[in-house]
C-alpha positions as CSV (number, residue, x, y, z in Angstrom):
1,X,-73.5,2.0,262.3
2,X,-76.2,4.1,259.9
3,X,-73.4,4.9,257.5
4,X,-71.9,1.7,257.1
5,X,-75.6,0.4,256.6
6,X,-76.5,3.2,254.2
7,X,-73.2,2.2,252.2
8,X,-74.2,-1.4,252.1
9,X,-77.7,-0.8,250.8
10,X,-76.2,1.7,248.3
11,X,-73.6,-0.8,247.2
12,X,-76.0,-3.7,247.1
13,X,-78.8,-1.4,245.2
14,X,-76.1,-0.7,242.4
15,X,-74.8,-4.1,241.9
16,X,-78.1,-5.5,241.6
17,X,-79.1,-3.0,238.8
18,X,-76.1,-3.4,237.3
19,X,-76.6,-7.5,237.3
20,X,-80.0,-6.9,236.3
21,X,-79.1,-4.9,233.2
22,X,-77.1,-8.2,231.8
23,X,-78.8,-10.2,229.2
24,X,-78.4,-13.3,230.8
25,X,-81.5,-14.3,233.1
26,X,-79.4,-16.3,235.7
27,X,-77.5,-13.1,236.1
28,X,-80.9,-11.0,236.5
29,X,-82.1,-13.2,238.7
30,X,-79.1,-12.7,241.1
31,X,-79.5,-9.0,240.7
32,X,-83.1,-9.4,241.8
33,X,-81.7,-10.9,245.0
34,X,-79.3,-8.1,245.6
35,X,-82.0,-5.6,245.4
36,X,-84.5,-7.5,247.8
37,X,-81.5,-7.7,250.4
38,X,-81.0,-3.8,249.9
39,X,-84.6,-3.5,250.4
40,X,-84.3,-5.8,253.8
41,X,-81.5,-3.5,254.9
42,X,-83.3,-0.3,254.1
43,X,-86.2,-1.6,256.7
44,X,-83.4,-2.5,259.0
45,X,-82.2,1.0,258.9
46,X,-85.5,2.8,259.0
47,X,-86.1,0.7,262.5
48,X,-82.9,2.4,264.0
49,X,-81.1,-0.8,264.6
50,X,-79.4,-0.3,267.6
51,X,-78.4,-3.9,268.6
52,X,-80.3,-3.5,271.8
53,X,-81.4,-6.8,273.7
54,X,-84.8,-8.6,273.0
55,X,-87.9,-7.1,274.5
56,X,-88.2,-9.5,277.3
57,X,-89.8,-8.5,280.4
58,X,-88.1,-9.5,283.5
59,X,-90.2,-11.6,286.1
60,X,-91.9,-9.3,288.8
61,X,-92.3,-6.4,286.5
62,X,-94.7,-5.0,284.1
63,X,-92.7,-3.2,281.9
64,X,-89.4,-3.3,280.3
65,X,-86.8,-1.1,282.1
66,X,-83.9,-1.2,279.5
67,X,-83.7,-0.1,276.1
68,X,-85.0,-2.8,273.9
69,X,-84.8,-3.6,270.0
70,X,-87.9,-2.7,267.8
71,X,-89.7,-5.7,266.7
72,X,-91.6,-4.4,264.1
73,X,-88.9,-3.9,261.5
74,X,-87.7,-7.4,262.1
75,X,-91.1,-8.9,261.6
76,X,-91.3,-7.1,258.2
77,X,-87.8,-8.1,257.3
78,X,-88.9,-11.8,258.0
79,X,-91.7,-11.5,256.0
80,X,-89.8,-9.9,253.2
81,X,-87.3,-12.7,253.4
82,X,-90.2,-15.6,252.9
83,X,-91.4,-13.6,249.9
84,X,-88.1,-13.0,248.1
85,X,-87.5,-16.7,248.8
86,X,-91.0,-17.7,247.2
87,X,-90.1,-15.2,244.3
88,X,-86.7,-16.9,243.7
89,X,-87.8,-20.0,243.7
90,X,-90.3,-19.3,240.9
91,X,-87.6,-17.7,239.1
92,X,-85.3,-20.3,239.2
93,X,-87.8,-22.9,238.1
94,X,-89.2,-20.4,235.1
95,X,-85.5,-19.9,234.0
96,X,-84.7,-23.6,233.9
97,X,-88.1,-24.2,232.1
98,X,-86.8,-21.5,229.5
99,X,-83.6,-23.2,229.1
100,X,-85.3,-26.4,228.5
101,X,-87.7,-24.9,226.0
102,X,-85.3,-22.5,224.1
103,X,-81.9,-24.0,224.9
104,X,-80.6,-20.2,226.1
105,X,-81.1,-18.1,228.9
106,X,-79.8,-15.0,227.1
107,X,-82.8,-12.6,226.6
108,X,-81.2,-11.5,223.4
109,X,-81.3,-14.7,221.7
110,X,-84.8,-15.8,222.6
111,X,-86.5,-14.1,219.8
112,X,-84.3,-15.9,217.4
113,X,-85.7,-19.3,219.1
114,X,-89.2,-18.2,218.9
115,X,-91.0,-20.0,216.2
116,X,-94.0,-17.9,215.9
117,X,-94.4,-15.9,213.1
118,X,-95.0,-12.3,213.7
119,X,-95.3,-11.3,210.0
120,X,-98.5,-8.9,209.3
121,X,-101.5,-10.7,207.6
122,X,-101.5,-10.4,204.1
123,X,-103.8,-8.2,202.1
124,X,-106.6,-9.5,199.6
125,X,-106.0,-8.4,196.0
126,X,-108.7,-5.8,196.5
127,X,-106.8,-4.2,199.0
128,X,-109.0,-5.7,202.2
129,X,-107.3,-7.2,205.0
130,X,-107.1,-11.4,205.0
131,X,-109.0,-11.3,208.3
132,X,-111.8,-9.2,206.7
133,X,-112.0,-11.4,204.0
134,X,-112.1,-14.6,205.7
135,X,-115.0,-13.0,207.9
136,X,-117.2,-12.1,204.9
């Protein structure tokens, strides 16, 4: 079971990195989701998943007599799922707003859509910068 889980984590990580290297922001977001799922499976594997029964104490006993599942990795994974869902929702809204403003979701075309002028400031005839001339 651990070998299968390790292969799944490796595949999800590789697929997530491959998708995050794409220029399309939607594919980047899906790669982010795959990597977060790979992290969840890593936590599950670190907790030595055995498929045991839940940790319920039978009536009349003070402790559990059989092997039980470890609840800590499950709690960590649940917390990670909630956090990754929040990040996913934020990413979807951010990509939607980016598409509305720029008309594209490809990161290489976003600089072309940018209308801000990043040209260096012109120098004054005496060689001083324009900001130095304006400040005097």
